[in-house]
C-alpha angles and dihedrals in degrees: 000000000000135000118269095193130065114253095027112122119240090238128036112234116228113239121236125200134184116255114254115201091193097053095111099051094096094061119084108164121199091209126050112272126216091266099030099194142080110278122204120183114224101170136014121206133018129232099182088113101221100178096219095050119100098184089053089060099038099048100051134162104057116232124191124209118231109263095233091053090054093049093047092047092052093048093048095041096051091052097040098043100035096225120152091204132049134183131210105222129215139122086249112011092182090065089063095096093200092058098103092048095042094044094050092046091051090045091052095047094047094037095125098035094087089234125154126213121211130184116208096202127029131170111226091217090061096045110112140141092287092057091043089056094058105040128075128011133239091313114070108178106146143350128202132225132168116216087163094195135049100222136048092236093057093044087056091050091055091041093237092153094216128127128201090247092054091048092053094045093052095046092045092050091052092048093048091048092059108273107135097187129044120198114209128191120209134171132212127200096047118155113275092017120152131190088259089060090051093050088046089075092065091042091052092052092048091049093049092051092048092052096044104038119105132182093264102034134040126198114242117203127200112195132197113195110197128188111239111247114189117232131208119259093031131106089248095054089108095058134092135168120210120245090238090058091050089051092050093050092049090053089049092053094047090056091048094051092055087075093062123093111282112258095012096098134036118194130196122190129201111234108252092220089063091051092053091051091048090051092048092051098036096056100030129117134227091297086078090072090078091045093053093047093049091045089054090048089050091057102267094143120143090351114212098206094178095049104037107020096155094049093048093049092048090060094047096042091053091047091052091048093047090050092052094241100115090111090056093050091049089053090054090049090051094049098252093163093062104119089168095064093112095056113122094023109137091229090069102044118116094041094104132266094100093288094314094103128238128262098204104057145022123017091339096058099131117212092195090070089067098044116112114265125211090248100045091105090067113089107212093166093247108107121231089228090059090050090054091047092050089050088056090049089052092055089052091048090239114156125217118213124232105274092208090070103019139032120325114267092207095232090152101243103109114086143077096316099052105014127227138288112285114204118175122211111250115246119235114289109256122221114268110245094199135257127312115300105217114222102221096164115133109208107145137017120203132178117216121205115200140161134234110209138167116347092359086079085077091064110094127226098261092045089050090055090050091048091050092047091055090048090054091052094046090048089052094235111169097237117188117231134210120262095239112147094215109028117018112197130192115260096247122141128185122211101217138351114254112213118242112270095025124118122215140191097192114047114153130204127177122210134182119217130203092214131039116255134180109257092226090055090050091052093048095046093046096047089054089060101039123101124244111279095033107078124171105241102181143354120203131180120229129188116260097214141034118243086259090061094252117137111257121241119269122248090256089061095044101047109073104159141027137193122242129196110205117192112202119203106212115225112237086229107076116247134192116269127197112276090354130121115268110269117238122243113277129207097182142019094268091070089069088072094044121112109283093025122124092264089062094052116116095238093181089060089047090053092050092047091051092052089050092057115106090217139002112206114202131172132222137179118242124221088263092054097256121140113238130185127212138172106248092182092074090059096044111094098169142354130192139161118247112201 
């Protein structure tokens, strides 16, 4: 690839920006997002050097955010956004050395806010009691780690930097601190992998369960076995595993897991066809433009790989065939990128690399390593020579330490263009004040009347409740919560469920407060946080208890009926109406007003006749597509025509 215009550099320089922990504060979605929580960035970039990881190569150098900025951003964001969960974001949160101090300080400050902290990426070797104190809430169902490989040898090849002892210590700490299920991520098809490494995954799981199980509790393990897909700009960008080899290794693992205790381990496998397609697209060149266009024309839009694999592949296979690249896709399926295919051959022993052979000299010097790649014109800062050298180190099972905390690995990133690693000194570890103290006091009950108008009719019932809950938090209302040990919920009750697409001028919610507030203040504070189309109409206080001391019924138990106004748009073409004369055929809109048309029907008489019916059988389609019948007359209390 070379520039075709004057003034364009031969290589495009990757842009680098400073992490901003407050970047999300402007977004306040009405509907739940994919990651429906407040996200605060604590560190950008990763220098761990995992040889399979593209983000770890593309985001260098690593830059920490000042601890006080993180703490302030979380405090402000939780109150401004109304979320009850926040996440500290980084490629490797555990490498943020200030994490224990920052997490405990946030936990202490928001102790009574009923807020949960989650960490998207944790290294099992850094997981200890301090980290366990700050993540999760009252409900501890599962925790996720990524050992990636089943043996120590293979973890050294990929530069994971994790020992068996560290893996056991982290999993055991999580199990002893209350997590009943551990999710583990592994990969198959890594460079240098043998069948013993594949079977090592099952052996590792069996060993972890043996070391952690007690008489009263058993460790449950959920596994995700992914097929390794090489990524550009990584030391493993010259590697590929054939689909047939993936299939064989998956069969091998399935047989091995049959020997584990039934119900103790759940395993999910990535389809190998998807991995081949990801490899074909991920390392393709500009010829893929035609493939993507034709796939889109064939109907591959918003592909749901996990739900309709055959349909999705049919679109892509045809697009590849129409673009004349079937031969290329078959090469990817057969592992044509594998420049390491000669490793282990007796002809190449004695050339170094502990009998594994070398890729940079002698008979094994591989010309394909020096061939231009479709992404060579992108300057990531990591030199191609360093990637080849690191590939050689991988074949010799030589690990490279994290350059943020140890000696420089000389990858070429640090300098004027991309800056240097920024590592902040961790502040002193504060004392842990304990877990959240749920405020279950019931001091005041109020009923809130609000409207749903305009586009807010497109917000469903559950999303409305979530929206209202965030509004309560943003308005700083002292909402009482349930006393559940595992999942405390706000004491909020809705009267009736409004169907999706309906507007309303009289929706009612009931909330219980821990402190007494003036109803006018509640209305004012809530209206300031509500979206357009959902105004608060009235707030009224109701007693919590009967005179006998018994707790009063909730609004859902009190409200038993509601009034609906249905506006019917009459079709210009006359249609039959109940108990009305047949309408004549119509050729234009004027026939709708002709004698015998629907506008001439005595709708009051129709309403009376409907109420006189003993039953009114209607049909509806369930979510699963089944036709169901119900008697609507039993639910109909009254019916009248409004001119």
